[in-house]
C-alpha positions in Angstrom: -13.8 15.3 -29.1 -15.3 12.0 -27.8 -12.5 10.5 -25.7 -13.9 7.0 -26.0 -12.8 7.1 -29.8 -9.6 9.0 -29.1 -7.7 5.9 -28.1 -5.0 5.8 -30.5 -7.2 6.5 -33.6 -9.3 3.4 -33.2 -12.8 3.7 -34.4 -16.0 2.0 -33.2 -15.7 -1.1 -35.3 -12.0 -1.9 -34.1 -13.1 -1.4 -30.5 -16.0 -3.9 -31.1 -13.6 -6.4 -32.5 -11.2 -6.0 -29.7 -13.9 -6.5 -27.1 -15.3 -9.6 -28.8 -11.7 -11.0 -29.1 -11.1 -10.3 -25.2 -14.5 -12.1 -24.4 -13.6 -15.2 -26.4 -10.0 -15.3 -24.9 -11.0 -14.9 -21.4 -14.4 -16.1 -21.2 -17.6 -14.3 -19.6 -16.4 -15.5 -15.9 -13.0 -14.1 -15.8 -14.0 -10.7 -16.8 -15.9 -9.8 -13.9 -13.4 -11.3 -11.7 -10.6 -9.3 -13.2 -12.7 -6.0 -13.1 -13.6 -6.7 -9.4 -9.9 -7.4 -8.6 -8.9 -4.0 -10.5 -11.5 -2.1 -8.4 -10.2 -3.5 -5.2 -6.7 -2.8 -6.1 -7.6 0.8 -7.1 -9.5 1.3 -3.7 -6.4 -0.1 -1.7 -4.0 2.2 -3.7 -6.3 5.3 -2.8 -6.5 4.3 0.7 -2.7 4.0 1.0 -2.4 7.3 -0.8 -4.8 9.1 1.5 -3.1 7.6 4.6 0.4 8.6 3.4 -0.9 12.1 2.8 -2.6 12.5 6.3 0.5 11.2 7.9 2.7 13.9 6.1 0.1 16.5 6.9 0.0 15.5 10.4 3.8 15.5 10.8 4.1 19.0 9.5 1.3 20.6 11.5 2.2 18.9 14.9 4.5 21.1 16.8 7.2 19.0 18.8 6.2 18.5 22.5 8.5 20.1 25.2 11.3 18.0 26.1 10.5 16.1 29.4 13.4 15.6 31.6 14.6 12.0 31.7 13.8 10.2 34.8 16.9 9.3 36.9 18.3 5.9 36.8 17.4 3.8 39.8 20.5 3.5 42.3 21.6 0.2 43.9 19.6 1.3 47.2 16.2 1.5 45.2 16.8 -2.0 43.8 14.9 -5.0 45.5 17.1 -7.2 47.6 16.6 -11.2 47.0 16.0 -12.7 50.4 16.9 -16.3 49.7 17.1 -18.9 52.4 20.1 -20.5 50.6 23.0 -18.0 50.6 25.5 -18.3 47.6 28.4 -20.5 48.5 31.8 -19.3 47.9 
């Protein structure tokens, strides 16, 4: 069965009438712009879908790295001392 004519029981004549009505309503300049925007939207959707799929696959295949020991916090002896010529007044 031809899928073009299986659109809700529409025949060839009905499809031609609908296409002519769309052409009259929107004009010949708007239809290519609409099709271009639709194509870009589909392309962006596929790209985002691919990125999400890749991220999921990378997350599930990556093994967690061995936990690194935390670096000790610097003590007061390790902190730099300000050598100001004007000592604070009490």
